[in-house]
C-alpha positions, 0 to 999 in steps of 0.5 A, a space after each residue: 499499500 505504501 509503495 502505491 502511495 509513494 507513486 501516487 504522490 510522486 505523480 500528483 506532485 508533478 501534476 500540481 506542479 505542471 497544473 500550476 505552471 500551465 495556469 500561470 503561463 498558459 491560462 495567464 492566471 498567476 493566483 491559480 498557478 501559485 495555489 496549484 503549486 502550493 499543493 506540492 508540499 501538501 502531498 508530502 504531508 499526505 504521504 507522511 500521514 499515510 506512513 504514520 497511520 500504516 505503522 501506528 495501525 500495526 503494520 510492519 515497516 518495509 523498505 517502502 516506508 524507508 523510501 517514503 522517508 527518502 522521498 519526503 526529505 528529497 522533496 522538501 530539501 530540493 522542492 523549491 529548486 525543482 519547482 524553479 527548474 520546472 518553472 524556467 523551462 516551461 517559461 522558456 518553452 511556452 512563454 517566450 522566457 530565456 533559455 535556462 542557463 547551463 553552468 559550467 566552470 567554478 559556477 557549476 562547482 559552487 552549485 555542486 557544493 550547494 547541492 551537497 548542503 541540500 542533500 545533507 538537508 534531505 538526509 537529515 530530514 529523512 533520518 529525522 523521519 526514520 527516527 521519529 517513526 521508530 520511536 513512535 512505533 516503539 517495536 524494534 521488530 516492526 521497524 527493523 527494515 527502517 534501521 538499514 536506511 540510515 546507511 543508504 542515507 550515508 551513501 546518498 550523502 557520500 555519493 553527492 560529496 564525492 560529486 562535488 569534490 570531483 567538480 572541484 578538482 576537474 571543473 565542468 568545461 563549457 561545451 565546444 562551439 561548433 565550427 561555423 558553416 562555410 556555405 560550401 558543400 
């Protein structure tokens, strides 16, 4: 049941974003668009409530519950950026806005280190969610599957950290410009 809830919440998250951007740019209704965009964090709260109801109602934790905690952490930490990314691309495609900038060099490296901070926040939220669930259920046998997720959260953070280190050492280069057409065949 929880796996289905995660899938439905992920779909609902993106439907709310696309509907909000459609209202904002295609229907020219920024107020309705903003209202629809606000639904994205509400969807996270619904998923958290479903997980709590399932486990407090006697359910046994599985990897689905751990995945829900990770989803909630990532959604909260990266949600604003995901919406801004979708907004920039939607505005460019449908409202004549500028093309989204592709970062390179030190600007991309700085973005990678900001991502490390966001990933630390996501991992912290997920770990806090897992810890709270474990404490609330208060049954080690029923929540054993959740304890493994602390190691997974460490791996997620380590990968993002190493990603940032790699771009600090080897900065992302700008793409090569294509040679100008000579007009000859």
